[in-house]
Each structure stands twice: as structure tokens, then as C-alpha cells.
C-alpha beads as a LAMMPS data file, in Angstrom:
LAMMPS data file: protein, C-alpha beads

118 atoms
117 bonds

1 atom types
1 bond types

-500.0 500.0 xlo xhi
-500.0 500.0 ylo yhi
-500.0 500.0 zlo zhi

Masses

1 110.0

Atoms # bond

1 1 1 411.071 167.675 -482.017
2 1 1 413.075 170.971 -482.188
3 1 1 414.025 172.365 -485.732
4 1 1 416.270 175.029 -486.253
5 1 1 416.031 177.013 -489.569
6 1 1 418.639 179.748 -489.936
7 1 1 419.328 181.882 -493.136
8 1 1 422.626 180.725 -494.653
9 1 1 425.422 183.143 -493.461
10 1 1 423.608 184.565 -490.508
11 1 1 426.132 183.475 -488.036
12 1 1 429.091 184.422 -490.458
13 1 1 427.773 187.957 -490.595
14 1 1 427.265 188.264 -486.828
15 1 1 430.704 186.678 -486.201
16 1 1 432.257 189.243 -488.641
17 1 1 430.756 192.353 -487.026
18 1 1 432.054 191.215 -483.591
19 1 1 435.217 189.482 -484.243
20 1 1 437.402 192.605 -484.084
21 1 1 436.126 193.312 -480.541
22 1 1 436.416 189.732 -479.478
23 1 1 439.978 189.795 -480.381
24 1 1 440.364 193.162 -478.403
25 1 1 438.559 191.587 -475.314
26 1 1 441.057 188.529 -475.387
27 1 1 443.854 191.042 -475.397
28 1 1 442.526 193.040 -472.741
29 1 1 443.517 190.314 -470.322
30 1 1 447.071 189.771 -471.436
31 1 1 449.253 189.802 -474.492
32 1 1 449.110 186.973 -476.742
33 1 1 450.421 185.664 -479.996
34 1 1 448.544 184.905 -483.253
35 1 1 448.015 181.149 -483.123
36 1 1 447.119 181.505 -479.337
37 1 1 444.438 183.783 -480.313
38 1 1 443.081 181.407 -483.081
39 1 1 443.034 178.647 -480.500
40 1 1 441.308 180.446 -477.851
41 1 1 438.625 181.765 -480.111
42 1 1 438.179 178.246 -481.491
43 1 1 437.368 177.053 -477.956
44 1 1 434.262 179.292 -477.936
45 1 1 431.101 177.973 -479.645
46 1 1 430.404 179.830 -482.856
47 1 1 433.804 181.611 -483.041
48 1 1 435.786 179.354 -485.273
49 1 1 438.363 181.313 -487.117
50 1 1 441.314 180.598 -489.445
51 1 1 444.828 182.167 -489.380
52 1 1 443.993 183.636 -492.830
53 1 1 441.162 185.567 -491.200
54 1 1 442.972 186.617 -488.161
55 1 1 446.310 188.058 -489.256
56 1 1 444.847 190.555 -491.746
57 1 1 442.604 191.617 -488.925
58 1 1 445.735 191.942 -486.508
59 1 1 447.475 193.832 -489.047
60 1 1 444.599 196.359 -489.410
61 1 1 444.414 196.802 -485.623
62 1 1 447.922 197.622 -485.542
63 1 1 447.538 200.237 -488.298
64 1 1 444.594 201.820 -486.385
65 1 1 446.774 201.863 -483.194
66 1 1 444.413 199.641 -481.328
67 1 1 447.182 196.996 -480.693
68 1 1 450.911 197.110 -480.234
69 1 1 453.373 194.270 -480.805
70 1 1 456.702 192.870 -479.563
71 1 1 458.772 189.967 -480.691
72 1 1 459.597 187.392 -477.984
73 1 1 461.941 184.210 -478.095
74 1 1 459.931 180.979 -478.011
75 1 1 461.355 177.776 -476.676
76 1 1 459.155 175.789 -479.170
77 1 1 460.548 177.510 -482.240
78 1 1 461.022 180.735 -483.859
79 1 1 460.282 183.939 -482.103
80 1 1 456.624 185.027 -481.767
81 1 1 454.874 188.367 -482.359
82 1 1 452.788 189.198 -479.256
83 1 1 449.856 191.479 -479.485
84 1 1 448.590 193.727 -476.680
85 1 1 445.972 196.566 -476.454
86 1 1 447.058 200.141 -476.500
87 1 1 445.294 202.866 -474.738
88 1 1 443.312 203.488 -477.801
89 1 1 442.263 199.961 -478.166
90 1 1 441.263 199.933 -474.481
91 1 1 438.974 202.950 -475.060
92 1 1 437.497 201.299 -478.423
93 1 1 436.858 198.019 -476.372
94 1 1 435.112 200.032 -473.537
95 1 1 433.044 201.953 -476.094
96 1 1 431.960 198.760 -477.809
97 1 1 430.972 196.965 -474.656
98 1 1 428.571 199.645 -473.868
99 1 1 427.218 199.766 -477.403
100 1 1 427.047 196.033 -477.499
101 1 1 424.968 195.775 -474.409
102 1 1 422.338 198.456 -475.661
103 1 1 422.161 196.457 -479.087
104 1 1 421.884 193.151 -477.572
105 1 1 419.185 194.108 -475.098
106 1 1 417.203 195.774 -478.154
107 1 1 417.392 192.688 -480.020
108 1 1 416.364 190.598 -476.977
109 1 1 413.542 192.760 -476.487
110 1 1 412.376 192.294 -480.105
111 1 1 412.770 188.722 -480.072
112 1 1 410.967 188.130 -476.904
113 1 1 408.067 190.566 -477.331
114 1 1 405.103 188.986 -475.998
115 1 1 402.675 191.009 -478.186
116 1 1 403.930 189.053 -481.136
117 1 1 403.533 185.635 -479.427
118 1 1 407.334 184.867 -479.204

Bonds

1 1 1 2
2 1 2 3
3 1 3 4
4 1 4 5
5 1 5 6
6 1 6 7
7 1 7 8
8 1 8 9
9 1 9 10
10 1 10 11
11 1 11 12
12 1 12 13
13 1 13 14
14 1 14 15
15 1 15 16
16 1 16 17
17 1 17 18
18 1 18 19
19 1 19 20
20 1 20 21
21 1 21 22
22 1 22 23
23 1 23 24
24 1 24 25
25 1 25 26
26 1 26 27
27 1 27 28
28 1 28 29
29 1 29 30
30 1 30 31
31 1 31 32
32 1 32 33
33 1 33 34
34 1 34 35
35 1 35 36
36 1 36 37
37 1 37 38
38 1 38 39
39 1 39 40
40 1 40 41
41 1 41 42
42 1 42 43
43 1 43 44
44 1 44 45
45 1 45 46
46 1 46 47
47 1 47 48
48 1 48 49
49 1 49 50
50 1 50 51
51 1 51 52
52 1 52 53
53 1 53 54
54 1 54 55
55 1 55 56
56 1 56 57
57 1 57 58
58 1 58 59
59 1 59 60
60 1 60 61
61 1 61 62
62 1 62 63
63 1 63 64
64 1 64 65
65 1 65 66
66 1 66 67
67 1 67 68
68 1 68 69
69 1 69 70
70 1 70 71
71 1 71 72
72 1 72 73
73 1 73 74
74 1 74 75
75 1 75 76
76 1 76 77
77 1 77 78
78 1 78 79
79 1 79 80
80 1 80 81
81 1 81 82
82 1 82 83
83 1 83 84
84 1 84 85
85 1 85 86
86 1 86 87
87 1 87 88
88 1 88 89
89 1 89 90
90 1 90 91
91 1 91 92
92 1 92 93
93 1 93 94
94 1 94 95
95 1 95 96
96 1 96 97
97 1 97 98
98 1 98 99
99 1 99 100
100 1 100 101
101 1 101 102
102 1 102 103
103 1 103 104
104 1 104 105
105 1 105 106
106 1 106 107
107 1 107 108
108 1 108 109
109 1 109 110
110 1 110 111
111 1 111 112
112 1 112 113
113 1 113 114
114 1 114 115
115 1 115 116
116 1 116 117
117 1 117 118
């Protein structure tokens, strides 16, 4: 029988560190509005997120000039604020992608080190 023991908060800490770049990655494909981002992230296992977490993050990304916004009319209600990557946001995402792969590979190497019997 498989038993998983994970220290409380590990997934939360990992998610917190990568969330900004997950949002940038989604916006790299197309512009999206806030609730659409929340729903898209919720579809990915381990990435559940609330609007209360996302909107402050989007505000910070705007202040850092990583995303830009436009208002667009919505047939389903009030106008929506759409977010899209800026050139600076694309560079930040590209840089993170390179570093993420290095970090992921380093962790995988340590986790699967045969000298330790894992």
C-alpha cells in the first residue's frame, strides 16, 4: 500500500514560488481576464487558487510592467479587465523558464540519486 507523507505547507510554498510565472505563462498564449485565469489554473492539479490571491498578484505584475491591461465589453455582464504580457513580461518568463529547468533538473538529480538508494 502506498502512503504519502508530506510536510504540511510544502505544496503551498512551492505553489507560491511559481504562481507568478504560471500566470505569466498563461498570458504568454493570449490575453485573459482575472476569473478566466482563476478557472484555468484550477483545472491544473495542484494549482487551485482564489481570486483573493490572484488579483493582488496581477496588480503587482502591472506595477512591475510585466503585464498590461485593457477593458473590454462583455456580453455576460460588466466590462472585463484583460491582462496581457508586456515585452518585459515575456523576457521575465523566458528567463524563469531557463532557471526553472535548471532547478527542476537539480532537484530531480538529488531525489533520484542511486547512491542514496532512492
